[in-house]
Backbone as CSV, one residue per row, in Angstrom:
resi,resn,N_x,N_y,N_z,CA_x,CA_y,CA_z,C_x,C_y,C_z
1,MET,0.815,-1.141,0.023,0.095,-0.046,-0.028,0.897,1.295,-0.050
2,ALA,0.500,2.162,-0.914,1.238,3.479,-0.899,0.413,4.531,-0.412
3,ASP,0.985,5.505,0.207,0.247,6.796,0.503,0.423,7.773,-0.447
4,LEU,-0.691,8.196,-1.131,-0.700,9.050,-2.184,-1.212,10.476,-1.643
5,VAL,-0.247,11.420,-1.642,-0.554,12.787,-1.204,-1.004,13.601,-2.466
6,LEU,-2.186,14.000,-2.538,-2.829,14.550,-3.737,-3.030,16.003,-3.532
7,VAL,-2.417,16.820,-4.457,-2.423,18.248,-4.401,-2.962,18.791,-5.718
8,ALA,-4.114,19.385,-5.604,-4.744,19.991,-6.875,-4.204,21.287,-7.297
9,GLY,-4.430,21.797,-8.367,-3.804,23.034,-8.821,-4.605,24.249,-8.471
10,ALA,-4.304,25.308,-9.165,-4.760,26.700,-8.794,-6.312,26.715,-8.637
11,TRP,-6.794,27.359,-7.572,-8.198,27.663,-7.233,-8.871,26.515,-6.530
12,LEU,-8.195,25.298,-6.438,-8.862,24.075,-5.888,-8.296,23.692,-4.579
13,GLY,-9.107,22.754,-3.912,-8.705,22.177,-2.660,-8.764,20.705,-2.628
14,SER,-8.823,20.056,-1.560,-8.771,18.637,-1.536,-10.124,18.099,-2.061
15,TRP,-11.153,18.855,-2.082,-12.394,18.370,-2.695,-12.316,17.954,-4.168
16,ALA,-11.347,18.557,-4.860,-11.373,18.211,-6.309,-11.018,16.719,-6.492
17,TRP,-10.513,16.009,-5.505,-10.186,14.571,-5.673,-11.272,13.682,-5.184
18,ASP,-12.399,14.240,-4.898,-13.535,13.366,-4.301,-13.856,12.191,-5.109
19,GLU,-13.847,12.260,-6.413,-14.206,11.149,-7.241,-13.120,10.178,-7.602
20,VAL,-11.858,10.583,-7.229,-10.768,9.786,-7.413,-10.504,8.880,-6.213
21,VAL,-10.699,9.447,-4.997,-10.333,8.868,-3.772,-10.995,7.422,-3.647
22,PRO,-12.207,7.124,-3.885,-12.744,5.852,-3.660,-12.117,4.761,-4.577
23,HIS,-11.764,5.103,-5.757,-11.151,4.230,-6.644,-9.734,3.734,-6.184
24,LEU,-9.012,4.761,-5.648,-7.605,4.480,-5.070,-7.752,3.589,-3.751
25,ARG,-8.799,3.816,-3.022,-8.962,2.954,-1.796,-9.296,1.486,-2.275
26,THR,-10.079,1.356,-3.311,-10.521,0.063,-3.746,-9.192,-0.624,-4.286
27,ALA,-8.271,0.039,-4.862,-7.029,-0.454,-5.343,-5.969,-0.812,-4.301
28,GLY,-6.407,-0.533,-3.033,-5.536,-0.844,-1.973,-4.547,0.182,-1.542
29,HIS,-4.707,1.414,-1.959,-3.828,2.445,-1.591,-4.544,3.462,-0.550
30,ARG,-3.779,4.333,-0.008,-4.256,5.352,0.871,-4.206,6.758,0.351
31,PRO,-5.258,7.220,-0.309,-5.220,8.573,-0.777,-5.342,9.665,0.289
32,LEU,-4.576,10.717,0.241,-4.626,11.730,1.219,-4.668,13.058,0.500
33,PRO,-5.746,13.560,0.151,-5.940,14.784,-0.471,-5.602,15.975,0.433
34,LEU,-4.873,16.986,-0.083,-4.490,18.094,0.798,-4.885,19.427,0.198
35,THR,-5.469,20.243,1.020,-5.713,21.605,0.668,-4.706,22.525,1.162
36,LEU,-4.075,23.305,0.218,-2.968,24.312,0.527,-3.574,25.525,1.120
37,SER,-2.698,26.218,1.840,-3.070,27.452,2.462,-3.634,28.540,1.573
38,GLY,-4.748,29.082,1.906,-5.266,30.242,1.009,-6.384,29.798,0.115
39,LEU,-6.566,28.499,0.082,-7.505,27.850,-0.908,-8.645,27.106,-0.254
40,ALA,-9.802,26.926,-0.851,-10.990,26.124,-0.452,-11.264,26.493,1.000
41,GLU,-11.359,25.511,1.854,-11.676,25.717,3.283,-10.649,26.478,4.086
42,ARG,-9.409,26.620,3.476,-8.412,27.476,4.036,-8.291,28.837,3.261
43,HIS,-9.291,29.270,2.575,-9.209,30.476,1.924,-9.147,31.620,2.852
44,GLY,-8.170,32.612,2.528,-8.072,33.718,3.375,-6.794,33.558,4.267
45,VAL,-6.298,32.348,4.370,-4.981,32.111,5.109,-3.838,32.649,4.248
46,PRO,-3.079,33.565,4.771,-1.946,34.144,4.049,-0.939,33.102,3.515
47,ALA,-0.483,33.153,2.291,0.339,32.147,1.775,1.288,32.691,0.630
48,GLY,2.517,32.241,0.773,3.529,32.477,-0.316,3.912,31.099,-0.862
49,GLN,4.773,31.053,-1.871,5.175,29.799,-2.420,5.790,28.949,-1.357
50,GLN,6.640,29.340,-0.597,7.303,28.462,0.469,6.330,27.962,1.531
51,THR,5.161,28.708,1.729,4.020,28.225,2.545,3.483,26.951,1.953
52,HIS,3.246,26.896,0.640,2.702,25.752,0.135,3.638,24.501,0.143
53,VAL,4.938,24.863,-0.075,5.921,23.771,0.012,5.836,23.221,1.525
54,GLN,5.855,24.088,2.523,5.797,23.601,3.906,4.591,22.915,4.239
55,ASP,3.346,23.372,3.679,2.102,22.653,3.916,2.257,21.122,3.554
56,ILE,2.970,20.930,2.409,3.155,19.472,1.983,4.024,18.643,2.894
57,VAL,5.200,19.319,3.154,6.151,18.616,3.998,5.571,18.390,5.427
58,ASP,4.830,19.507,5.993,4.361,19.259,7.299,3.211,18.136,7.321
59,GLU,2.487,17.971,6.313,1.491,16.915,6.262,2.091,15.596,6.332
60,ILE,3.097,15.432,5.502,3.922,14.149,5.533,4.574,13.815,6.771
61,GLU,5.223,14.754,7.405,5.876,14.594,8.702,4.834,14.417,9.868
62,ARG,3.746,15.165,9.777,2.736,14.992,10.913,2.166,13.589,10.901
63,ARG,1.897,13.042,9.680,1.412,11.695,9.736,2.444,10.638,9.583
64,ASP,3.744,11.131,9.674,4.858,10.146,9.628,4.712,9.138,8.496
65,LEU,4.499,9.652,7.321,4.429,8.830,6.139,5.658,8.367,5.674
66,ARG,5.810,7.119,5.178,7.142,6.527,4.852,7.196,6.095,3.411
67,GLU,6.028,5.747,2.723,6.179,5.411,1.309,5.254,6.290,0.522
68,VAL,5.768,7.485,0.181,4.862,8.525,-0.347,4.990,8.668,-1.814
69,VAL,3.810,8.768,-2.436,3.582,9.119,-3.839,3.113,10.497,-3.812
70,LEU,3.903,11.554,-4.290,3.437,12.926,-4.182,2.941,13.274,-5.532
71,VAL,1.609,13.687,-5.697,0.902,13.988,-6.890,0.657,15.398,-6.916
72,GLY,1.137,16.118,-7.866,0.889,17.538,-8.104,0.227,17.860,-9.381
73,HIS,-0.873,18.533,-9.247,-1.676,18.844,-10.531,-1.452,20.322,-10.866
74,SER,-1.127,20.590,-12.180,-1.053,22.008,-12.675,-0.144,22.820,-11.815
75,TYR,-0.584,23.955,-11.287,0.285,24.891,-10.568,1.069,24.072,-9.389
76,SER,0.310,23.180,-8.808,0.857,22.505,-7.647,2.095,21.675,-7.913
77,GLY,2.410,21.385,-9.167,3.601,20.738,-9.366,4.958,21.546,-8.810
78,ILE,4.684,22.810,-8.728,5.834,23.664,-8.398,6.212,23.397,-6.795
79,PRO,5.185,23.493,-5.924,5.486,23.260,-4.516,5.720,21.671,-4.320
80,VAL,5.012,20.841,-5.006,5.293,19.387,-4.865,6.602,18.948,-5.259
81,GLY,7.187,19.569,-6.310,8.568,19.332,-6.749,9.582,19.685,-5.759
82,GLN,9.372,20.804,-5.085,10.298,21.193,-3.959,10.131,20.383,-2.763
83,ALA,8.895,20.054,-2.309,8.633,19.218,-1.197,9.286,17.797,-1.422
84,ALA,9.235,17.278,-2.686,9.768,16.008,-2.960,11.320,15.884,-2.625
85,GLU,12.037,17.058,-2.827,13.419,17.049,-2.501,13.555,17.017,-0.943
86,ARG,12.635,17.651,-0.147,12.789,17.912,1.179,12.481,16.750,2.078
87,ILE,11.652,15.700,1.572,11.194,14.685,2.434,12.108,13.459,2.216
88,GLY,13.166,13.511,1.456,14.243,12.458,1.529,13.721,11.114,1.229
89,ASP,14.117,10.148,2.012,13.834,8.699,1.716,12.374,8.371,1.985
90,ARG,11.523,9.316,2.433,10.089,9.174,2.499,9.503,9.024,1.196
91,LEU,10.184,9.519,0.141,9.605,9.597,-1.311,9.734,8.272,-1.978
92,THR,8.575,7.879,-2.470,8.667,6.722,-3.447,8.671,7.164,-4.863
93,ARG,7.720,8.184,-5.263,7.672,8.613,-6.591,6.926,9.966,-6.617
94,VAL,7.285,10.891,-7.581,6.599,12.123,-7.819,5.756,11.888,-9.082
95,VAL,4.523,12.283,-9.098,3.688,12.318,-10.243,3.277,13.789,-10.571
96,TYR,3.678,14.283,-11.690,3.229,15.548,-12.122,2.052,15.361,-13.052
97,LEU,0.847,15.807,-12.700,-0.316,15.654,-13.464,-0.597,16.892,-14.442
98,ASP,-0.172,16.880,-15.491,-0.284,18.002,-16.425,0.113,19.239,-15.728
99,ALA,1.350,19.182,-15.151,1.715,20.172,-14.126,2.849,20.985,-14.556
100,GLU,3.039,22.129,-13.966,4.276,22.971,-14.050,5.313,22.140,-13.047
101,VAL,6.540,22.384,-13.381,7.549,21.870,-12.462,8.453,23.003,-11.983
102,PRO,8.993,22.865,-10.830,9.754,24.030,-10.237,11.180,24.143,-10.961
103,VAL,11.437,25.381,-11.105,12.789,25.734,-11.611,13.441,26.677,-10.598
104,ASP,14.642,26.344,-10.145,15.309,27.147,-9.047,15.359,28.598,-9.428
105,GLY,14.748,29.358,-8.440,14.823,30.850,-8.724,13.739,31.282,-9.618
106,GLY,12.932,30.425,-10.172,11.798,30.821,-11.093,10.464,30.650,-10.316
107,SER,9.367,31.066,-10.934,8.080,31.014,-10.340,7.122,30.606,-11.424
108,PHE,5.816,30.404,-11.064,4.711,30.226,-11.931,4.604,31.394,-12.870
109,ALA,4.782,32.590,-12.327,4.609,33.835,-13.128,5.773,33.822,-14.227
110,SER,6.916,33.538,-13.731,8.028,33.647,-14.669,7.932,32.721,-15.843
111,GLY,7.183,31.638,-15.786,7.048,30.755,-16.843,5.717,30.908,-17.580
112,TRP,4.932,32.057,-17.287,3.673,32.293,-17.960,3.858,32.502,-19.446
113,TRP,3.036,31.986,-20.337,3.213,31.956,-21.665,3.277,33.346,-22.366
114,GLN,2.623,34.362,-21.620,2.782,35.709,-22.170,3.771,36.538,-21.393
115,GLY,4.547,35.970,-20.521,5.598,36.638,-19.863,5.159,37.031,-18.514
116,GLN,6.024,37.265,-17.630,5.791,37.501,-16.216,5.102,38.833,-15.970
117,ALA,5.502,39.854,-16.780,4.811,41.219,-16.506,3.263,41.090,-16.838
118,ALA,2.924,40.331,-17.855,1.580,40.114,-18.282,0.752,39.469,-17.159
119,PHE,1.450,38.456,-16.622,0.728,37.716,-15.586,0.589,38.566,-14.353
120,GLU,1.575,39.286,-13.913,1.475,40.132,-12.753,0.441,41.175,-12.978
121,SER,0.205,41.635,-14.159,-0.811,42.629,-14.436,-2.268,42.058,-14.166
122,VAL,-2.313,40.746,-14.516,-3.573,39.975,-14.279,-3.837,39.956,-12.726
123,LEU,-2.872,39.641,-11.980,-2.952,39.593,-10.599,-3.397,41.044,-9.989
124,ALA,-2.659,42.095,-10.505,-2.848,43.389,-10.011,-4.345,43.870,-10.250
125,ASP,-4.865,43.396,-11.342,-6.197,43.770,-11.706,-7.255,43.072,-10.716
126,ASN,-6.885,42.110,-10.027,-7.685,41.332,-9.110,-7.252,41.506,-7.617
127,GLY,-6.608,42.625,-7.293,-6.250,42.903,-5.903,-5.014,42.046,-5.435
128,GLY,-4.249,41.389,-6.412,-3.154,40.731,-6.086,-3.276,39.209,-6.055
129,ASP,-4.661,38.772,-6.304,-4.896,37.246,-6.389,-5.229,36.909,-7.835
130,TRP,-5.334,35.625,-8.023,-5.774,35.093,-9.364,-7.173,34.593,-9.269
131,SER,-8.026,35.195,-10.089,-9.367,34.859,-10.171,-9.647,33.406,-10.977
132,PRO,-10.601,32.719,-10.480,-10.821,31.384,-11.101,-11.285,31.692,-12.572
133,LEU,-11.256,30.626,-13.413,-11.752,30.674,-14.771,-13.204,30.876,-14.866
134,ALA,-13.750,31.486,-15.948,-15.097,31.507,-16.277,-15.597,30.195,-16.908
135,PRO,-16.836,29.799,-16.750,-17.239,28.520,-17.403,-16.730,28.231,-18.763
136,THR,-16.857,29.281,-19.661,-16.397,29.076,-21.011,-15.015,28.714,-21.236
137,GLU,-14.092,29.080,-20.279,-12.668,28.790,-20.380,-12.290,27.329,-20.145
138,PHE,-13.322,26.618,-19.772,-13.094,25.147,-19.629,-13.497,24.293,-20.944
139,ASP,-13.940,25.043,-21.999,-14.373,24.436,-23.146,-13.206,23.642,-23.760
140,GLY,-13.369,22.556,-24.485,-12.388,21.744,-25.150,-11.480,20.982,-24.311
141,GLN,-11.956,20.772,-22.981,-11.101,20.009,-22.005,-11.809,18.669,-21.589
142,GLY,-12.718,18.248,-22.425,-13.363,16.992,-22.209,-14.228,16.900,-20.979
143,LEU,-14.836,18.034,-20.557,-15.549,18.075,-19.336,-17.113,18.274,-19.731
144,THR,-18.050,17.687,-18.984,-19.382,17.887,-19.175,-19.826,19.152,-18.538
145,ASP,-21.001,19.607,-18.798,-21.517,20.853,-18.357,-21.621,20.749,-16.722
146,GLU,-22.009,19.526,-16.335,-22.152,19.359,-14.815,-20.706,19.386,-14.150
147,GLN,-19.750,18.839,-14.770,-18.413,18.871,-14.300,-17.796,20.251,-14.233
148,ILE,-18.152,21.017,-15.200,-17.704,22.403,-15.327,-18.307,23.202,-14.161
149,ALA,-19.595,22.986,-13.992,-20.430,23.662,-12.890,-19.711,23.336,-11.547
150,ARG,-19.349,22.044,-11.305,-18.655,21.646,-10.004,-17.398,22.515,-9.867
151,LEU,-16.560,22.499,-10.927,-15.286,23.258,-10.908,-15.526,24.718,-10.563
152,VAL,-16.472,25.343,-11.238,-16.733,26.797,-11.022,-17.207,27.089,-9.625
153,LYS,-18.214,26.209,-9.148,-18.757,26.338,-7.880,-17.717,26.262,-6.663
154,GLY,-16.792,25.304,-6.886,-15.864,25.032,-5.806,-14.696,25.883,-5.821
155,ALA,-14.397,26.592,-6.926,-13.161,27.341,-7.076,-13.111,28.561,-6.145
156,THR,-11.916,28.926,-5.694,-11.686,30.173,-4.878,-10.511,30.909,-5.569
157,THR,-10.436,32.222,-5.299,-9.273,32.952,-5.687,-8.005,32.332,-5.204
158,HIS,-6.897,32.450,-6.022,-5.668,31.832,-5.619,-4.730,32.863,-5.181
159,PRO,-4.040,32.636,-3.942,-3.188,33.705,-3.362,-2.046,34.015,-4.340
160,GLY,-1.888,35.312,-4.679,-0.936,35.746,-5.739,0.496,35.453,-5.411
161,ARG,0.888,35.635,-4.116,2.319,35.420,-3.785,2.887,34.004,-4.011
162,THR,1.903,33.025,-3.969,2.350,31.701,-4.363,2.788,31.493,-5.771
163,LEU,2.250,32.455,-6.557,2.602,32.402,-7.989,3.774,33.194,-8.552
164,THR,4.089,34.154,-7.650,5.212,35.034,-7.927,6.496,34.839,-7.221
165,GLU,6.507,34.187,-6.072,7.647,33.924,-5.274,8.509,32.833,-5.928
166,PRO,9.790,32.889,-5.834,10.544,31.896,-6.472,10.723,30.497,-5.787
167,ALA,10.836,29.506,-6.643,11.078,28.160,-6.069,12.582,28.077,-5.632
168,VAL,12.776,27.068,-4.696,14.059,26.853,-4.182,14.482,25.382,-4.258
169,LEU,15.370,25.003,-5.164,15.801,23.677,-5.353,17.287,23.518,-4.836
170,THR,17.717,22.389,-4.322,19.081,22.167,-3.937,19.744,21.187,-4.853
171,GLY,18.944,20.477,-5.601,19.501,19.394,-6.452,18.796,19.412,-7.903
172,SER,18.898,18.345,-8.562,18.311,18.144,-9.837,17.039,17.306,-9.775
173,LEU,15.944,17.848,-10.232,14.722,17.043,-10.250,14.913,15.727,-11.085
174,GLY,15.734,15.799,-12.004,15.905,14.559,-12.899,16.446,13.376,-12.021
175,GLU,16.931,13.606,-10.861,17.434,12.532,-9.997,16.325,11.821,-9.202
176,LEU,15.099,12.408,-9.192,14.041,11.831,-8.431,13.223,10.896,-9.296
177,PRO,12.754,9.750,-8.769,11.849,8.869,-9.490,10.518,9.620,-9.771
178,THR,10.218,9.751,-11.084,9.154,10.733,-11.473,8.313,10.173,-12.683
179,THR,7.015,10.405,-12.591,6.162,10.234,-13.807,5.558,11.482,-14.123
180,TYR,5.610,11.827,-15.436,4.937,13.034,-15.936,3.726,12.585,-16.775
181,VAL,2.526,13.105,-16.337,1.271,12.695,-17.028,0.834,13.942,-17.904
182,LYS,0.870,13.706,-19.240,0.379,14.735,-20.200,-1.009,14.449,-20.641
183,CYS,-1.872,15.468,-20.347,-3.275,15.379,-20.776,-3.381,16.021,-22.167
184,LEU,-3.736,15.220,-23.115,-3.507,15.572,-24.492,-4.401,16.618,-25.002
185,LEU,-5.649,16.794,-24.481,-6.498,17.920,-24.901,-6.013,19.206,-24.553
186,ASP,-5.088,19.185,-23.654,-4.545,20.550,-23.226,-3.196,20.771,-23.976
187,GLY,-2.875,20.000,-24.981,-1.650,20.240,-25.730,-0.916,18.901,-25.840
188,PRO,-0.484,18.569,-27.011,0.130,17.292,-27.216,1.548,17.019,-26.560
189,GLU,2.195,18.072,-26.218,3.697,17.986,-25.769,3.891,18.728,-24.468
190,PRO,4.793,18.068,-23.743,5.014,18.811,-22.446,5.985,20.145,-22.794
191,ASN,6.010,21.003,-21.833,6.704,22.271,-22.053,8.297,21.898,-22.165
192,ASP,9.062,22.923,-22.494,10.565,22.640,-22.734,11.349,22.215,-21.527
193,VAL,10.881,22.675,-20.324,11.577,22.329,-19.145,11.348,20.817,-18.846
194,VAL,10.034,20.440,-18.996,9.679,18.988,-18.798,10.350,18.102,-19.775
195,ALA,10.310,18.563,-21.072,10.959,17.768,-22.163,12.499,17.502,-21.842
196,THR,13.128,18.421,-21.323,14.586,18.160,-20.914,14.611,17.186,-19.812
197,LEU,13.827,17.312,-18.745,13.899,16.456,-17.746,13.508,14.983,-18.044
198,LEU,12.657,14.804,-19.061,12.313,13.426,-19.447,13.481,12.745,-20.175
199,ASP,14.539,13.402,-20.398,15.741,12.730,-20.869,16.357,11.933,-19.830
200,SER,16.049,12.162,-18.518,16.594,11.440,-17.411,16.026,10.040,-17.340
201,GLU,16.869,9.112,-16.928,16.447,7.762,-16.941,15.513,7.523,-15.811
202,ARG,15.374,8.415,-14.818,14.473,8.190,-13.683,13.037,8.867,-14.044
203,TRP,12.956,9.433,-15.101,11.644,10.116,-15.502,10.963,9.236,-16.633
204,ARG,9.619,9.165,-16.593,8.894,8.552,-17.644,7.608,9.368,-17.911
205,LEU,7.232,9.331,-19.186,5.964,9.950,-19.675,4.930,9.105,-19.910
206,VAL,3.686,9.508,-19.438,2.514,8.778,-19.778,1.471,9.805,-20.251
207,THR,0.448,9.330,-21.046,-0.556,10.331,-21.467,-1.918,9.860,-21.092
208,MET,-2.827,10.896,-21.027,-4.236,10.672,-20.914,-4.982,11.261,-22.015
209,ALA,-6.021,10.676,-22.651,-6.776,11.385,-23.725,-7.883,12.147,-23.060
210,THR,-7.556,13.115,-22.334,-8.573,13.990,-21.682,-7.855,15.425,-21.635
211,GLY,-8.666,16.281,-20.918,-8.153,17.626,-20.743,-7.328,17.908,-19.445
212,HIS,-7.288,19.043,-19.025,-6.427,19.511,-17.980,-6.874,19.214,-16.552
213,TRP,-8.090,18.806,-16.465,-8.698,18.497,-15.100,-9.185,17.029,-15.121
214,PRO,-8.278,15.981,-15.227,-8.710,14.617,-15.284,-9.435,14.062,-14.075
215,MET,-9.254,14.733,-12.875,-9.916,14.227,-11.615,-11.409,14.474,-11.870
216,PHE,-11.778,15.382,-12.703,-13.263,15.525,-12.925,-13.717,14.840,-14.194
217,SER,-12.891,14.911,-15.283,-13.223,14.289,-16.614,-13.122,12.749,-16.653
218,GLN,-12.105,12.288,-15.943,-11.817,10.942,-16.065,-11.294,10.427,-14.687
219,PRO,-12.154,10.382,-13.662,-11.579,10.086,-12.350,-11.242,8.547,-12.111
220,ALA,-12.022,7.747,-12.793,-11.667,6.325,-12.593,-10.339,5.900,-13.378
221,GLU,-10.323,6.558,-14.545,-9.034,6.324,-15.342,-7.843,6.934,-14.671
222,LEU,-7.979,8.075,-14.145,-6.926,8.735,-13.373,-6.472,7.849,-12.173
223,ALA,-7.345,7.336,-11.389,-7.104,6.609,-10.276,-6.385,5.323,-10.677
224,ALA,-6.694,4.708,-11.836,-6.111,3.476,-12.269,-4.617,3.782,-12.595
225,LEU,-4.382,4.987,-13.285,-3.037,5.385,-13.658,-2.224,5.574,-12.352
226,LEU,-2.779,6.290,-11.384,-2.097,6.643,-10.226,-1.728,5.291,-9.402
227,ALA,-2.659,4.435,-9.341,-2.431,3.133,-8.737,-1.306,2.394,-9.383
228,THR,-1.198,2.414,-10.657,-0.138,1.754,-11.364,1.207,2.351,-11.088
229,GLU,1.253,3.701,-11.019,2.484,4.503,-10.759,2.879,4.360,-9.391
230,ALA,1.933,4.034,-8.452,2.321,3.762,-7.030,2.990,2.454,-6.814
231,GLY,2.702,1.529,-7.744,3.294,0.209,-7.626,2.508,-0.750,-6.848
């Protein structure tokens, strides 16, 4: 049995994994969804990037977890990747789920496709935080109207400092046992940083024929994939 610490991406909390959790339990694993500071039921709690890293490390140490599969979706790949370094031999595998990966000294904002200044302008227009997507922005991601409605209803604004503060790495992510899951409706290829890391013998790439939120669009399929990666 593996302990899977599940961390959803921007705007989301532990609730995002509700349909995945029962399948993982049936497969004999222990799913442990985590809400990061400032999101969902913890909305309003002040948070920066290192707060989110510490949220993950603290959860693992508090529960004294020993065979950990760390799963980071979307934005949360950045704190998950840093936490993976810090938990040492407690780590079994990292799974990046259509996720960003940390770059030492870089941030989510610095990797934004339109540039950091453009992203920081978006945050400034919303009082420093990142507003959730509108329903139409989920189009083309393999989601039903009901699934989109759940996403929109549950989403909260995302604390801006977690997106602009730099990541801190002490080693190479390529040295950690890692699976990168690319959701094909969100683009057929990983970004350049991930593509380089996939050259490592310790990294492997798998794909899902769905969009960026597979915990909603394909929860059973995602659980089966995670159970396989957990071993």
